[in-house]
PDBQT receptor file of N, H, CA, C and O in Angstrom, charges set to zero:
ATOM      1  N   UNK A   1      89.304  96.386 118.148  1.00  0.00    +0.000 N 
ATOM      2  CA  UNK A   1      89.835  97.619 117.596  1.00  0.00    +0.000 C 
ATOM      3  C   UNK A   1      91.352  97.544 117.602  1.00  0.00    +0.000 C 
ATOM      4  O   UNK A   1      91.946  96.955 118.504  1.00  0.00    +0.000 OA
ATOM      5  N   UNK A   2      91.970  98.132 116.610  1.00  0.00    +0.000 N 
ATOM      6  H   UNK A   2      91.487  98.611 115.877  1.00  0.00    +0.000 HD
ATOM      7  CA  UNK A   2      93.424  98.080 116.486  1.00  0.00    +0.000 C 
ATOM      8  C   UNK A   2      94.093  98.953 117.545  1.00  0.00    +0.000 C 
ATOM      9  O   UNK A   2      93.622 100.048 117.854  1.00  0.00    +0.000 OA
ATOM     10  N   UNK A   3      95.186  98.456 118.088  1.00  0.00    +0.000 N 
ATOM     11  H   UNK A   3      95.569  97.567 117.837  1.00  0.00    +0.000 HD
ATOM     12  CA  UNK A   3      95.981  99.224 119.035  1.00  0.00    +0.000 C 
ATOM     13  C   UNK A   3      96.995 100.044 118.250  1.00  0.00    +0.000 C 
ATOM     14  O   UNK A   3      97.337  99.697 117.120  1.00  0.00    +0.000 OA
ATOM     15  N   UNK A   4      97.479 101.139 118.853  1.00  0.00    +0.000 N 
ATOM     16  H   UNK A   4      97.201 101.421 119.771  1.00  0.00    +0.000 HD
ATOM     17  CA  UNK A   4      98.439 101.989 118.153  1.00  0.00    +0.000 C 
ATOM     18  C   UNK A   4      99.740 101.252 117.875  1.00  0.00    +0.000 C 
ATOM     19  O   UNK A   4     100.489 101.644 116.980  1.00  0.00    +0.000 OA
ATOM     20  N   UNK A   5     100.026 100.181 118.634  1.00  0.00    +0.000 N 
ATOM     21  H   UNK A   5      99.418  99.863 119.362  1.00  0.00    +0.000 HD
ATOM     22  CA  UNK A   5     101.254  99.420 118.421  1.00  0.00    +0.000 C 
ATOM     23  C   UNK A   5     101.113  98.385 117.304  1.00  0.00    +0.000 C 
ATOM     24  O   UNK A   5     102.111  97.804 116.879  1.00  0.00    +0.000 OA
ATOM     25  N   UNK A   6      99.894  98.147 116.825  1.00  0.00    +0.000 N 
ATOM     26  H   UNK A   6      99.083  98.619 117.171  1.00  0.00    +0.000 HD
ATOM     27  CA  UNK A   6      99.699  97.191 115.740  1.00  0.00    +0.000 C 
ATOM     28  C   UNK A   6     100.305  97.720 114.454  1.00  0.00    +0.000 C 
ATOM     29  O   UNK A   6     100.117  98.886 114.106  1.00  0.00    +0.000 OA
ATOM     30  N   UNK A   7     101.030  96.868 113.751  1.00  0.00    +0.000 N 
ATOM     31  H   UNK A   7     101.183  95.921 114.033  1.00  0.00    +0.000 HD
ATOM     32  CA  UNK A   7     101.686  97.289 112.519  1.00  0.00    +0.000 C 
ATOM     33  C   UNK A   7     100.728  97.369 111.341  1.00  0.00    +0.000 C 
ATOM     34  O   UNK A   7     100.908  98.219 110.468  1.00  0.00    +0.000 OA
ATOM     35  N   UNK A   8      99.712  96.509 111.290  1.00  0.00    +0.000 N 
ATOM     36  H   UNK A   8      99.566  95.819 111.999  1.00  0.00    +0.000 HD
ATOM     37  CA  UNK A   8      98.789  96.464 110.160  1.00  0.00    +0.000 C 
ATOM     38  C   UNK A   8      97.441  97.029 110.550  1.00  0.00    +0.000 C 
ATOM     39  O   UNK A   8      96.970  96.837 111.671  1.00  0.00    +0.000 OA
ATOM     40  N   UNK A   9      96.821  97.732 109.605  1.00  0.00    +0.000 N 
ATOM     41  H   UNK A   9      97.203  97.887 108.695  1.00  0.00    +0.000 HD
ATOM     42  CA  UNK A   9      95.524  98.354 109.828  1.00  0.00    +0.000 C 
ATOM     43  C   UNK A   9      94.573  97.911 108.726  1.00  0.00    +0.000 C 
ATOM     44  O   UNK A   9      94.878  98.059 107.543  1.00  0.00    +0.000 OA
ATOM     45  N   UNK A  10      93.411  97.364 109.112  1.00  0.00    +0.000 N 
ATOM     46  H   UNK A  10      93.162  97.244 110.073  1.00  0.00    +0.000 HD
ATOM     47  CA  UNK A  10      92.407  96.956 108.135  1.00  0.00    +0.000 C 
ATOM     48  C   UNK A  10      91.669  98.205 107.682  1.00  0.00    +0.000 C 
ATOM     49  O   UNK A  10      91.087  98.919 108.499  1.00  0.00    +0.000 OA
ATOM     50  N   UNK A  11      91.694  98.475 106.349  1.00  0.00    +0.000 N 
ATOM     51  H   UNK A  11      92.167  97.895 105.686  1.00  0.00    +0.000 HD
ATOM     52  CA  UNK A  11      91.032  99.678 105.837  1.00  0.00    +0.000 C 
ATOM     53  C   UNK A  11      89.794  99.359 105.009  1.00  0.00    +0.000 C 
ATOM     54  O   UNK A  11      89.036 100.265 104.664  1.00  0.00    +0.000 OA
ATOM     55  N   UNK A  12      89.575  98.075 104.682  1.00  0.00    +0.000 N 
ATOM     56  H   UNK A  12      90.191  97.339 104.963  1.00  0.00    +0.000 HD
ATOM     57  CA  UNK A  12      88.419  97.692 103.867  1.00  0.00    +0.000 C 
ATOM     58  C   UNK A  12      88.051  96.259 104.185  1.00  0.00    +0.000 C 
ATOM     59  O   UNK A  12      88.919  95.407 104.378  1.00  0.00    +0.000 OA
ATOM     60  N   UNK A  13      86.746  96.001 104.236  1.00  0.00    +0.000 N 
ATOM     61  H   UNK A  13      86.041  96.693 104.079  1.00  0.00    +0.000 HD
ATOM     62  CA  UNK A  13      86.269  94.640 104.445  1.00  0.00    +0.000 C 
ATOM     63  C   UNK A  13      84.949  94.452 103.712  1.00  0.00    +0.000 C 
ATOM     64  O   UNK A  13      84.067  95.309 103.759  1.00  0.00    +0.000 OA
ATOM     65  N   UNK A  14      84.830  93.317 103.034  1.00  0.00    +0.000 N 
ATOM     66  H   UNK A  14      85.547  92.621 102.996  1.00  0.00    +0.000 HD
ATOM     67  CA  UNK A  14      83.610  92.981 102.293  1.00  0.00    +0.000 C 
ATOM     68  C   UNK A  14      83.329  91.513 102.508  1.00  0.00    +0.000 C 
ATOM     69  O   UNK A  14      84.246  90.692 102.474  1.00  0.00    +0.000 OA
ATOM     70  N   UNK A  15      82.065  91.168 102.730  1.00  0.00    +0.000 N 
ATOM     71  H   UNK A  15      81.320  91.834 102.758  1.00  0.00    +0.000 HD
ATOM     72  CA  UNK A  15      81.692  89.782 102.952  1.00  0.00    +0.000 C 
ATOM     73  C   UNK A  15      81.705  89.458 104.432  1.00  0.00    +0.000 C 
ATOM     74  O   UNK A  15      81.776  90.351 105.276  1.00  0.00    +0.000 OA
ATOM     75  N   UNK A  16      81.635  88.170 104.737  1.00  0.00    +0.000 N 
ATOM     76  H   UNK A  16      81.577  87.445 104.051  1.00  0.00    +0.000 HD
ATOM     77  CA  UNK A  16      81.635  87.732 106.132  1.00  0.00    +0.000 C 
ATOM     78  C   UNK A  16      82.389  86.419 106.247  1.00  0.00    +0.000 C 
ATOM     79  O   UNK A  16      82.755  85.800 105.248  1.00  0.00    +0.000 OA
ATOM     80  N   UNK A  17      82.607  86.015 107.471  1.00  0.00    +0.000 N 
ATOM     81  H   UNK A  17      82.309  86.517 108.282  1.00  0.00    +0.000 HD
ATOM     82  CA  UNK A  17      83.321  84.756 107.683  1.00  0.00    +0.000 C 
ATOM     83  C   UNK A  17      82.485  83.549 107.258  1.00  0.00    +0.000 C 
ATOM     84  O   UNK A  17      83.018  82.446 107.134  1.00  0.00    +0.000 OA
ATOM     85  N   UNK A  18      81.185  83.743 107.032  1.00  0.00    +0.000 N 
ATOM     86  H   UNK A  18      80.752  84.639 107.132  1.00  0.00    +0.000 HD
ATOM     87  CA  UNK A  18      80.324  82.642 106.588  1.00  0.00    +0.000 C 
ATOM     88  C   UNK A  18      80.345  82.473 105.073  1.00  0.00    +0.000 C 
ATOM     89  O   UNK A  18      79.895  81.450 104.558  1.00  0.00    +0.000 OA
ATOM     90  N   UNK A  19      80.864  83.473 104.352  1.00  0.00    +0.000 N 
ATOM     91  H   UNK A  19      81.230  84.304 104.770  1.00  0.00    +0.000 HD
ATOM     92  CA  UNK A  19      80.964  83.388 102.892  1.00  0.00    +0.000 C 
ATOM     93  C   UNK A  19      82.378  83.812 102.510  1.00  0.00    +0.000 C 
ATOM     94  O   UNK A  19      83.308  83.658 103.302  1.00  0.00    +0.000 OA
ATOM     95  N   UNK A  20      82.540  84.333 101.327  1.00  0.00    +0.000 N 
ATOM     96  H   UNK A  20      81.785  84.458 100.684  1.00  0.00    +0.000 HD
ATOM     97  CA  UNK A  20      83.848  84.833 100.917  1.00  0.00    +0.000 C 
ATOM     98  C   UNK A  20      84.119  86.166 101.595  1.00  0.00    +0.000 C 
ATOM     99  O   UNK A  20      83.291  87.076 101.547  1.00  0.00    +0.000 OA
ATOM    100  N   UNK A  21      85.271  86.276 102.220  1.00  0.00    +0.000 N 
ATOM    101  H   UNK A  21      85.943  85.536 102.259  1.00  0.00    +0.000 HD
ATOM    102  CA  UNK A  21      85.681  87.484 102.932  1.00  0.00    +0.000 C 
ATOM    103  C   UNK A  21      86.856  88.106 102.198  1.00  0.00    +0.000 C 
ATOM    104  O   UNK A  21      87.844  87.429 101.916  1.00  0.00    +0.000 OA
ATOM    105  N   UNK A  22      86.755  89.386 101.888  1.00  0.00    +0.000 N 
ATOM    106  H   UNK A  22      85.953  89.937 102.117  1.00  0.00    +0.000 HD
ATOM    107  CA  UNK A  22      87.844  90.121 101.241  1.00  0.00    +0.000 C 
ATOM    108  C   UNK A  22      88.173  91.328 102.102  1.00  0.00    +0.000 C 
ATOM    109  O   UNK A  22      87.283  92.080 102.499  1.00  0.00    +0.000 OA
ATOM    110  N   UNK A  23      89.469  91.511 102.390  1.00  0.00    +0.000 N 
ATOM    111  H   UNK A  23      90.192  90.900 102.068  1.00  0.00    +0.000 HD
ATOM    112  CA  UNK A  23      89.909  92.638 103.204  1.00  0.00    +0.000 C 
ATOM    113  C   UNK A  23      91.150  93.262 102.587  1.00  0.00    +0.000 C 
ATOM    114  O   UNK A  23      91.919  92.595 101.895  1.00  0.00    +0.000 OA
ATOM    115  N   UNK A  24      91.334  94.556 102.846  1.00  0.00    +0.000 N 
ATOM    116  H   UNK A  24      90.709  95.098 103.408  1.00  0.00    +0.000 HD
ATOM    117  CA  UNK A  24      92.565  95.242 102.463  1.00  0.00    +0.000 C 
ATOM    118  C   UNK A  24      93.215  95.743 103.744  1.00  0.00    +0.000 C 
ATOM    119  O   UNK A  24      92.579  96.395 104.572  1.00  0.00    +0.000 OA
ATOM    120  N   UNK A  25      94.496  95.423 103.889  1.00  0.00    +0.000 N 
ATOM    121  H   UNK A  25      95.013  94.893 103.216  1.00  0.00    +0.000 HD
ATOM    122  CA  UNK A  25      95.289  95.798 105.057  1.00  0.00    +0.000 C 
ATOM    123  C   UNK A  25      96.426  96.697 104.615  1.00  0.00    +0.000 C 
ATOM    124  O   UNK A  25      96.984  96.498 103.536  1.00  0.00    +0.000 OA
ATOM    125  N   UNK A  26      96.782  97.683 105.427  1.00  0.00    +0.000 N 
ATOM    126  H   UNK A  26      96.329  97.845 106.303  1.00  0.00    +0.000 HD
ATOM    127  CA  UNK A  26      97.901  98.578 105.145  1.00  0.00    +0.000 C 
ATOM    128  C   UNK A  26      98.975  98.371 106.205  1.00  0.00    +0.000 C 
ATOM    129  O   UNK A  26      98.689  98.356 107.402  1.00  0.00    +0.000 OA
ATOM    130  N   UNK A  27     100.205  98.212 105.751  1.00  0.00    +0.000 N 
ATOM    131  H   UNK A  27     100.437  98.224 104.779  1.00  0.00    +0.000 HD
ATOM    132  CA  UNK A  27     101.357  98.165 106.646  1.00  0.00    +0.000 C 
ATOM    133  C   UNK A  27     101.651  99.611 107.043  1.00  0.00    +0.000 C 
ATOM    134  O   UNK A  27     102.035 100.412 106.191  1.00  0.00    +0.000 OA
ATOM    135  N   UNK A  28     101.478  99.957 108.315  1.00  0.00    +0.000 N 
ATOM    136  H   UNK A  28     101.166  99.305 109.007  1.00  0.00    +0.000 HD
ATOM    137  CA  UNK A  28     101.629 101.340 108.758  1.00  0.00    +0.000 C 
ATOM    138  C   UNK A  28     103.078 101.816 108.713  1.00  0.00    +0.000 C 
ATOM    139  O   UNK A  28     103.317 103.021 108.785  1.00  0.00    +0.000 OA
ATOM    140  N   UNK A  29     104.045 100.922 108.598  1.00  0.00    +0.000 N 
ATOM    141  H   UNK A  29     103.851  99.942 108.539  1.00  0.00    +0.000 HD
ATOM    142  CA  UNK A  29     105.451 101.337 108.515  1.00  0.00    +0.000 C 
ATOM    143  C   UNK A  29     105.884 101.618 107.084  1.00  0.00    +0.000 C 
ATOM    144  O   UNK A  29     106.685 102.521 106.847  1.00  0.00    +0.000 OA
ATOM    145  N   UNK A  30     105.362 100.852 106.122  1.00  0.00    +0.000 N 
ATOM    146  H   UNK A  30     104.711 100.118 106.314  1.00  0.00    +0.000 HD
ATOM    147  CA  UNK A  30     105.797 101.003 104.731  1.00  0.00    +0.000 C 
ATOM    148  C   UNK A  30     104.739 101.604 103.818  1.00  0.00    +0.000 C 
ATOM    149  O   UNK A  30     105.071 102.140 102.761  1.00  0.00    +0.000 OA
ATOM    150  N   UNK A  31     103.467 101.522 104.207  1.00  0.00    +0.000 N 
ATOM    151  H   UNK A  31     103.197 101.086 105.066  1.00  0.00    +0.000 HD
ATOM    152  CA  UNK A  31     102.369 102.005 103.372  1.00  0.00    +0.000 C 
ATOM    153  C   UNK A  31     101.904 101.015 102.322  1.00  0.00    +0.000 C 
ATOM    154  O   UNK A  31     100.967 101.306 101.579  1.00  0.00    +0.000 OA
ATOM    155  N   UNK A  32     102.539  99.843 102.241  1.00  0.00    +0.000 N 
ATOM    156  H   UNK A  32     103.300  99.606 102.845  1.00  0.00    +0.000 HD
ATOM    157  CA  UNK A  32     102.167  98.833 101.251  1.00  0.00    +0.000 C 
ATOM    158  C   UNK A  32     100.795  98.249 101.613  1.00  0.00    +0.000 C 
ATOM    159  O   UNK A  32     100.529  97.936 102.773  1.00  0.00    +0.000 OA
ATOM    160  N   UNK A  33      99.931  98.108 100.602  1.00  0.00    +0.000 N 
ATOM    161  H   UNK A  33     100.147  98.362  99.659  1.00  0.00    +0.000 HD
ATOM    162  CA  UNK A  33      98.584  97.550 100.779  1.00  0.00    +0.000 C 
ATOM    163  C   UNK A  33      98.602  96.066 100.436  1.00  0.00    +0.000 C 
ATOM    164  O   UNK A  33      99.255  95.642  99.482  1.00  0.00    +0.000 OA
ATOM    165  N   UNK A  34      97.877  95.287 101.225  1.00  0.00    +0.000 N 
ATOM    166  H   UNK A  34      97.347  95.631 102.000  1.00  0.00    +0.000 HD
ATOM    167  CA  UNK A  34      97.761  93.851 100.999  1.00  0.00    +0.000 C 
ATOM    168  C   UNK A  34      96.290  93.491 100.899  1.00  0.00    +0.000 C 
ATOM    169  O   UNK A  34      95.455  94.071 101.593  1.00  0.00    +0.000 OA
ATOM    170  N   UNK A  35      95.969  92.532 100.032  1.00  0.00    +0.000 N 
ATOM    171  H   UNK A  35      96.647  92.061  99.468  1.00  0.00    +0.000 HD
ATOM    172  CA  UNK A  35      94.603  92.037  99.936  1.00  0.00    +0.000 C 
ATOM    173  C   UNK A  35      94.589  90.624 100.523  1.00  0.00    +0.000 C 
ATOM    174  O   UNK A  35      95.434  89.786 100.209  1.00  0.00    +0.000 OA
ATOM    175  N   UNK A  36      93.597  90.392 101.387  1.00  0.00    +0.000 N 
ATOM    176  H   UNK A  36      92.910  91.072 101.643  1.00  0.00    +0.000 HD
ATOM    177  CA  UNK A  36      93.398  89.094 102.020  1.00  0.00    +0.000 C 
ATOM    178  C   UNK A  36      92.037  88.590 101.600  1.00  0.00    +0.000 C 
ATOM    179  O   UNK A  36      91.054  89.330 101.643  1.00  0.00    +0.000 OA
ATOM    180  N   UNK A  37      91.974  87.320 101.188  1.00  0.00    +0.000 N 
ATOM    181  H   UNK A  37      92.773  86.719 101.153  1.00  0.00    +0.000 HD
ATOM    182  CA  UNK A  37      90.688  86.724 100.830  1.00  0.00    +0.000 C 
ATOM    183  C   UNK A  37      90.602  85.346 101.460  1.00  0.00    +0.000 C 
ATOM    184  O   UNK A  37      91.545  84.556 101.407  1.00  0.00    +0.000 OA
ATOM    185  N   UNK A  38      89.446  85.075 102.059  1.00  0.00    +0.000 N 
ATOM    186  H   UNK A  38      88.681  85.717 102.102  1.00  0.00    +0.000 HD
ATOM    187  CA  UNK A  38      89.199  83.776 102.684  1.00  0.00    +0.000 C 
ATOM    188  C   UNK A  38      87.854  83.256 102.227  1.00  0.00    +0.000 C 
ATOM    189  O   UNK A  38      86.895  84.012 102.072  1.00  0.00    +0.000 OA
ATOM    190  N   UNK A  39      87.800  81.954 102.015  1.00  0.00    +0.000 N 
ATOM    191  H   UNK A  39      88.579  81.340 102.141  1.00  0.00    +0.000 HD
ATOM    192  CA  UNK A  39      86.565  81.290 101.631  1.00  0.00    +0.000 C 
ATOM    193  C   UNK A  39      86.602  79.891 102.239  1.00  0.00    +0.000 C 
ATOM    194  O   UNK A  39      87.459  79.076 101.897  1.00  0.00    +0.000 OA
ATOM    195  N   UNK A  40      85.664  79.625 103.142  1.00  0.00    +0.000 N 
ATOM    196  H   UNK A  40      84.968  80.287 103.420  1.00  0.00    +0.000 HD
ATOM    197  CA  UNK A  40      85.679  78.330 103.822  1.00  0.00    +0.000 C 
ATOM    198  C   UNK A  40      86.920  78.200 104.688  1.00  0.00    +0.000 C 
ATOM    199  O   UNK A  40      87.209  79.075 105.505  1.00  0.00    +0.000 OA
ATOM    200  N   UNK A  41      87.657  77.103 104.507  1.00  0.00    +0.000 N 
ATOM    201  H   UNK A  41      87.423  76.393 103.843  1.00  0.00    +0.000 HD
ATOM    202  CA  UNK A  41      88.866  76.876 105.292  1.00  0.00    +0.000 C 
ATOM    203  C   UNK A  41      90.127  77.332 104.582  1.00  0.00    +0.000 C 
ATOM    204  O   UNK A  41      91.229  77.078 105.068  1.00  0.00    +0.000 OA
ATOM    205  N   UNK A  42      89.991  78.008 103.431  1.00  0.00    +0.000 N 
ATOM    206  H   UNK A  42      89.096  78.214 103.036  1.00  0.00    +0.000 HD
ATOM    207  CA  UNK A  42      91.155  78.461 102.668  1.00  0.00    +0.000 C 
ATOM    208  C   UNK A  42      91.252  79.974 102.708  1.00  0.00    +0.000 C 
ATOM    209  O   UNK A  42      90.244  80.664 102.855  1.00  0.00    +0.000 OA
ATOM    210  N   UNK A  43      92.462  80.486 102.578  1.00  0.00    +0.000 N 
ATOM    211  H   UNK A  43      93.282  79.925 102.459  1.00  0.00    +0.000 HD
ATOM    212  CA  UNK A  43      92.667  81.928 102.553  1.00  0.00    +0.000 C 
ATOM    213  C   UNK A  43      94.017  82.250 101.960  1.00  0.00    +0.000 C 
ATOM    214  O   UNK A  43      94.887  81.387 101.849  1.00  0.00    +0.000 OA
ATOM    215  N   UNK A  44      94.182  83.511 101.580  1.00  0.00    +0.000 N 
ATOM    216  H   UNK A  44      93.475  84.212 101.671  1.00  0.00    +0.000 HD
ATOM    217  CA  UNK A  44      95.454  83.927 101.019  1.00  0.00    +0.000 C 
ATOM    218  C   UNK A  44      95.672  85.415 101.193  1.00  0.00    +0.000 C 
ATOM    219  O   UNK A  44      94.719  86.186 101.308  1.00  0.00    +0.000 OA
ATOM    220  N   UNK A  45      96.931  85.811 101.211  1.00  0.00    +0.000 N 
ATOM    221  H   UNK A  45      97.705  85.185 101.118  1.00  0.00    +0.000 HD
ATOM    222  CA  UNK A  45      97.338  87.201 101.370  1.00  0.00    +0.000 C 
ATOM    223  C   UNK A  45      98.378  87.525 100.315  1.00  0.00    +0.000 C 
ATOM    224  O   UNK A  45      99.312  86.751 100.102  1.00  0.00    +0.000 OA
ATOM    225  N   UNK A  46      98.222  88.671  99.648  1.00  0.00    +0.000 N 
ATOM    226  H   UNK A  46      97.464  89.300  99.820  1.00  0.00    +0.000 HD
ATOM    227  CA  UNK A  46      99.172  89.068  98.618  1.00  0.00    +0.000 C 
ATOM    228  C   UNK A  46      99.220  90.588  98.548  1.00  0.00    +0.000 C 
ATOM    229  O   UNK A  46      98.242  91.249  98.897  1.00  0.00    +0.000 OA
ATOM    230  N   UNK A  47     100.347  91.157  98.100  1.00  0.00    +0.000 N 
ATOM    231  H   UNK A  47     101.141  90.619  97.817  1.00  0.00    +0.000 HD
ATOM    232  CA  UNK A  47     100.373  92.603  97.921  1.00  0.00    +0.000 C 
ATOM    233  C   UNK A  47      99.344  93.022  96.869  1.00  0.00    +0.000 C 
ATOM    234  O   UNK A  47      99.139  92.321  95.878  1.00  0.00    +0.000 OA
ATOM    235  N   UNK A  48      98.714  94.147  97.089  1.00  0.00    +0.000 N 
ATOM    236  H   UNK A  48      98.880  94.716  97.894  1.00  0.00    +0.000 HD
ATOM    237  CA  UNK A  48      97.774  94.707  96.125  1.00  0.00    +0.000 C 
ATOM    238  C   UNK A  48      98.601  95.463  95.091  1.00  0.00    +0.000 C 
ATOM    239  O   UNK A  48      99.429  96.301  95.448  1.00  0.00    +0.000 OA
ATOM    240  N   UNK A  49      98.378  95.166  93.794  1.00  0.00    +0.000 N 
ATOM    241  H   UNK A  49      97.705  94.485  93.504  1.00  0.00    +0.000 HD
ATOM    242  CA  UNK A  49      99.219  95.725  92.739  1.00  0.00    +0.000 C 
ATOM    243  C   UNK A  49      98.477  96.740  91.883  1.00  0.00    +0.000 C 
ATOM    244  O   UNK A  49      97.273  96.627  91.651  1.00  0.00    +0.000 OA
ATOM    245  N   UNK A  50      99.235  97.745  91.415  1.00  0.00    +0.000 N 
ATOM    246  H   UNK A  50     100.213  97.836  91.603  1.00  0.00    +0.000 HD
ATOM    247  CA  UNK A  50      98.733  98.687  90.426  1.00  0.00    +0.000 C 
ATOM    248  C   UNK A  50      98.694  98.007  89.066  1.00  0.00    +0.000 C 
ATOM    249  O   UNK A  50      99.177  96.885  88.908  1.00  0.00    +0.000 OA
ATOM    250  N   UNK A  51      98.131  98.673  88.112  1.00  0.00    +0.000 N 
ATOM    251  H   UNK A  51      97.738  99.584  88.240  1.00  0.00    +0.000 HD
ATOM    252  CA  UNK A  51      98.026  98.139  86.753  1.00  0.00    +0.000 C 
ATOM    253  C   UNK A  51      99.390  97.798  86.161  1.00  0.00    +0.000 C 
ATOM    254  O   UNK A  51      99.509  96.844  85.392  1.00  0.00    +0.000 OA
ATOM    255  N   UNK A  52     100.435  98.579  86.516  1.00  0.00    +0.000 N 
ATOM    256  H   UNK A  52     100.339  99.354  87.141  1.00  0.00    +0.000 HD
ATOM    257  CA  UNK A  52     101.773  98.342  85.968  1.00  0.00    +0.000 C 
ATOM    258  C   UNK A  52     102.572  97.305  86.757  1.00  0.00    +0.000 C 
ATOM    259  O   UNK A  52     103.737  97.057  86.448  1.00  0.00    +0.000 OA
ATOM    260  N   UNK A  53     101.955  96.697  87.773  1.00  0.00    +0.000 N 
ATOM    261  H   UNK A  53     101.008  96.898  88.025  1.00  0.00    +0.000 HD
ATOM    262  CA  UNK A  53     102.614  95.633  88.520  1.00  0.00    +0.000 C 
ATOM    263  C   UNK A  53     103.347  96.086  89.769  1.00  0.00    +0.000 C 
ATOM    264  O   UNK A  53     103.896  95.254  90.491  1.00  0.00    +0.000 OA
ATOM    265  N   UNK A  54     103.370  97.371  90.038  1.00  0.00    +0.000 N 
ATOM    266  H   UNK A  54     102.924  98.047  89.451  1.00  0.00    +0.000 HD
ATOM    267  CA  UNK A  54     104.008  97.865  91.256  1.00  0.00    +0.000 C 
ATOM    268  C   UNK A  54     103.021  97.808  92.415  1.00  0.00    +0.000 C 
ATOM    269  O   UNK A  54     101.812  97.897  92.199  1.00  0.00    +0.000 OA
ATOM    270  N   UNK A  55     103.517  97.662  93.644  1.00  0.00    +0.000 N 
ATOM    271  H   UNK A  55     104.499  97.590  93.820  1.00  0.00    +0.000 HD
ATOM    272  CA  UNK A  55     102.605  97.584  94.789  1.00  0.00    +0.000 C 
ATOM    273  C   UNK A  55     101.876  98.907  95.032  1.00  0.00    +0.000 C 
ATOM    274  O   UNK A  55     102.426  99.985  94.803  1.00  0.00    +0.000 OA
ATOM    275  N   UNK A  56     100.636  98.807  95.497  1.00  0.00    +0.000 N 
ATOM    276  H   UNK A  56     100.190  97.932  95.683  1.00  0.00    +0.000 HD
ATOM    277  CA  UNK A  56      99.881  99.987  95.892  1.00  0.00    +0.000 C 
ATOM    278  C   UNK A  56     100.453 100.454  97.230  1.00  0.00    +0.000 C 
ATOM    279  O   UNK A  56     100.502  99.690  98.193  1.00  0.00    +0.000 OA
ATOM    280  N   UNK A  57     100.882 101.711  97.280  1.00  0.00    +0.000 N 
ATOM    281  H   UNK A  57     100.842 102.332  96.497  1.00  0.00    +0.000 HD
ATOM    282  CA  UNK A  57     101.452 102.286  98.489  1.00  0.00    +0.000 C 
ATOM    283  C   UNK A  57     100.667 103.544  98.828  1.00  0.00    +0.000 C 
ATOM    284  O   UNK A  57     100.507 104.430  97.988  1.00  0.00    +0.000 OA
ATOM    285  N   UNK A  58     100.175 103.619 100.065  1.00  0.00    +0.000 N 
ATOM    286  H   UNK A  58     100.305 102.899 100.747  1.00  0.00    +0.000 HD
ATOM    287  CA  UNK A  58      99.474 104.806 100.523  1.00  0.00    +0.000 C 
ATOM    288  C   UNK A  58     100.349 105.536 101.530  1.00  0.00    +0.000 C 
ATOM    289  O   UNK A  58     101.240 104.944 102.137  1.00  0.00    +0.000 OA
ATOM    290  N   UNK A  59     100.092 106.803 101.700  1.00  0.00    +0.000 N 
ATOM    291  H   UNK A  59      99.368 107.284 101.207  1.00  0.00    +0.000 HD
ATOM    292  CA  UNK A  59     100.835 107.601 102.665  1.00  0.00    +0.000 C 
ATOM    293  C   UNK A  59     100.625 107.013 104.052  1.00  0.00    +0.000 C 
ATOM    294  O   UNK A  59      99.492 106.719 104.433  1.00  0.00    +0.000 OA
ATOM    295  N   UNK A  60     101.692 106.840 104.808  1.00  0.00    +0.000 N 
ATOM    296  H   UNK A  60     102.613 107.079 104.499  1.00  0.00    +0.000 HD
ATOM    297  CA  UNK A  60     101.567 106.268 106.144  1.00  0.00    +0.000 C 
ATOM    298  C   UNK A  60     101.257 107.321 107.194  1.00  0.00    +0.000 C 
ATOM    299  O   UNK A  60     100.907 106.966 108.319  1.00  0.00    +0.000 OA
ATOM    300  N   UNK A  61     101.372 108.588 106.874  1.00  0.00    +0.000 N 
ATOM    301  H   UNK A  61     101.657 108.877 105.960  1.00  0.00    +0.000 HD
ATOM    302  CA  UNK A  61     101.158 109.634 107.875  1.00  0.00    +0.000 C 
ATOM    303  C   UNK A  61      99.750 109.614 108.478  1.00  0.00    +0.000 C 
ATOM    304  O   UNK A  61      99.632 109.845 109.682  1.00  0.00    +0.000 OA
ATOM    305  N   UNK A  62      98.666 109.352 107.721  1.00  0.00    +0.000 N 
ATOM    306  H   UNK A  62      98.762 109.164 106.743  1.00  0.00    +0.000 HD
ATOM    307  CA  UNK A  62      97.350 109.322 108.379  1.00  0.00    +0.000 C 
ATOM    308  C   UNK A  62      97.208 108.183 109.386  1.00  0.00    +0.000 C 
ATOM    309  O   UNK A  62      96.359 108.256 110.275  1.00  0.00    +0.000 OA
ATOM    310  N   UNK A  63      98.023 107.132 109.265  1.00  0.00    +0.000 N 
ATOM    311  H   UNK A  63      98.713 107.073 108.543  1.00  0.00    +0.000 HD
ATOM    312  CA  UNK A  63      97.877 105.963 110.105  1.00  0.00    +0.000 C 
ATOM    313  C   UNK A  63      98.851 105.953 111.299  1.00  0.00    +0.000 C 
ATOM    314  O   UNK A  63      98.756 105.078 112.160  1.00  0.00    +0.000 OA
ATOM    315  N   UNK A  64      99.765 106.899 111.355  1.00  0.00    +0.000 N 
ATOM    316  H   UNK A  64      99.842 107.610 110.656  1.00  0.00    +0.000 HD
ATOM    317  CA  UNK A  64     100.778 106.871 112.408  1.00  0.00    +0.000 C 
ATOM    318  C   UNK A  64     100.205 107.154 113.781  1.00  0.00    +0.000 C 
ATOM    319  O   UNK A  64     100.777 106.706 114.775  1.00  0.00    +0.000 OA
ATOM    320  N   UNK A  65      99.088 107.886 113.882  1.00  0.00    +0.000 N 
ATOM    321  H   UNK A  65      98.624 108.250 113.075  1.00  0.00    +0.000 HD
ATOM    322  CA  UNK A  65      98.514 108.215 115.182  1.00  0.00    +0.000 C 
ATOM    323  C   UNK A  65      97.461 107.223 115.635  1.00  0.00    +0.000 C 
ATOM    324  O   UNK A  65      96.983 107.324 116.764  1.00  0.00    +0.000 OA
ATOM    325  N   UNK A  66      97.085 106.280 114.810  1.00  0.00    +0.000 N 
ATOM    326  H   UNK A  66      97.473 106.197 113.892  1.00  0.00    +0.000 HD
ATOM    327  CA  UNK A  66      96.038 105.318 115.173  1.00  0.00    +0.000 C 
ATOM    328  C   UNK A  66      96.596 104.175 115.963  1.00  0.00    +0.000 C 
ATOM    329  O   UNK A  66      95.854 103.273 116.351  1.00  0.00    +0.000 OA
TER     330      UNK A  66
C-alpha cells in the first residue's frame, strides 16, 4: 500500500506481471498522469496525453491526504 510520503499513486492497473501489464500513475505534486506498460522483460513509462497532445492532469487535492 502506498505511504502518504510516496510521490506517485497508482490509480489504474490492468493485466498481470505474467502477461502485458498496463498501469496509470499520478504524480501527487503536479497531477500529471503517466502510463506504464510492461511485457516480459521490457517496459516503458510516458506521460498520458490528451487528444491535443497536452498531458492529462488531474486535481491533486484528492490525493494529498493519501
